[in-house]
C-alpha positions in Angstrom: -5.3 8.5 -14.4 -8.2 6.0 -14.6 -8.8 3.7 -11.7 -8.1 0.6 -13.8 -4.7 1.9 -14.8 -3.4 1.5 -11.2 -4.7 -2.1 -10.9 -2.1 -3.7 -13.1 1.6 -3.3 -13.8 4.5 -2.6 -11.5 4.8 0.1 -8.9 5.3 3.6 -10.3 8.1 5.9 -9.1 7.1 9.5 -8.6 3.4 8.8 -9.3 0.7 9.6 -6.8 -2.9 8.5 -6.6 -5.8 9.9 -4.6 -7.6 8.2 -1.7 -10.5 7.3 -4.0 -8.2 5.8 -6.6 -6.3 3.8 -4.0 -9.6 2.6 -2.5 -10.7 1.4 -5.9 -7.4 -0.3 -6.6 -7.7 -2.2 -3.3 -11.5 -2.9 -3.6 -12.2 -1.2 -0.3 -14.3 1.8 0.7 -12.5 5.2 1.2 -13.6 5.1 4.8 -11.6 1.9 5.3 -8.5 3.7 4.1 -9.2 6.8 6.3 -9.5 4.6 9.4 -6.2 3.0 8.6 -4.5 6.3 7.9 -6.0 7.8 11.2 -4.6 4.7 13.1 -1.1 5.2 11.5 -1.2 1.9 9.6 -0.5 3.4 6.2 2.4 5.6 7.0 3.3 6.5 3.4 0.3 8.7 3.0 0.7 12.4 2.6 -1.9 15.2 2.8 -1.3 18.0 0.4 -3.7 21.0 0.8 -6.2 18.7 2.6 -6.1 16.0 -0.2 -4.6 12.6 0.6 -2.0 11.4 -1.9 -0.5 8.0 -2.0 2.7 6.5 -3.6 3.1 3.2 -5.2 4.5 1.9 -1.9 1.1 2.8 -0.3 -0.7 0.9 -3.1 1.2 -2.3 -2.4 0.8 -2.0 1.4 -2.9 -1.2 1.3 -3.6 -4.1 -1.0 -1.7 -6.5 1.2 -3.5 -5.2 4.3 -6.9 -5.5 2.7 -6.2 -9.0 1.5 -4.9 -10.1 4.9 -8.0 -8.6 6.6 -10.4 -10.2 4.2 -8.7 -13.6 3.6 -7.6 -14.3 7.2 -10.1 -12.1 9.1 -7.0 -10.3 10.5 -7.4 -7.3 12.7 -5.9 -4.1 11.1 -2.9 -4.0 13.5 -2.0 -7.6 12.6 -2.4 -7.0 8.9 -0.1 -3.9 9.3 2.5 -6.0 11.1 2.5 -8.7 8.4 2.6 -6.0 5.7 5.7 -4.5 7.5 7.4 -7.9 7.5 6.6 -8.5 3.8 8.0 -5.1 2.9 11.1 -5.8 4.8 11.4 -9.2 3.0 10.9 -7.5 -0.4 13.7 -5.1 0.5 16.1 -7.8 1.5 15.3 -9.8 -1.6 16.0 -6.8 -3.7 19.3 -6.2 -1.9 20.4 -9.8 -2.4 19.3 -9.8 -6.0 21.4 -6.6 -6.7 24.6 -8.0 -5.2 27.2 -8.7 -7.9 28.8 -12.1 -7.2 31.9 -11.2 -9.3 
């Protein structure tokens, strides 16, 4: 998978990207991601045989966090809290949208 392939489109089920691919997708350095993983701020990350792998959920979360930190000069913990709230809001909207009114 090329780095630019994960920059557009909708989240992919059952697809995983590496730390370097995720960093490129979020326009951050891999060290930025590693610090956030070490601090427990990107919980959807998995280490398989010493290689970090990230799901589409991680892509959305990391992008949100990097944008919040950059645009609002937010500290990482605040960016993670806002990302948590936005994820919950997305989930609630999906539930409401899937309710059959009939």
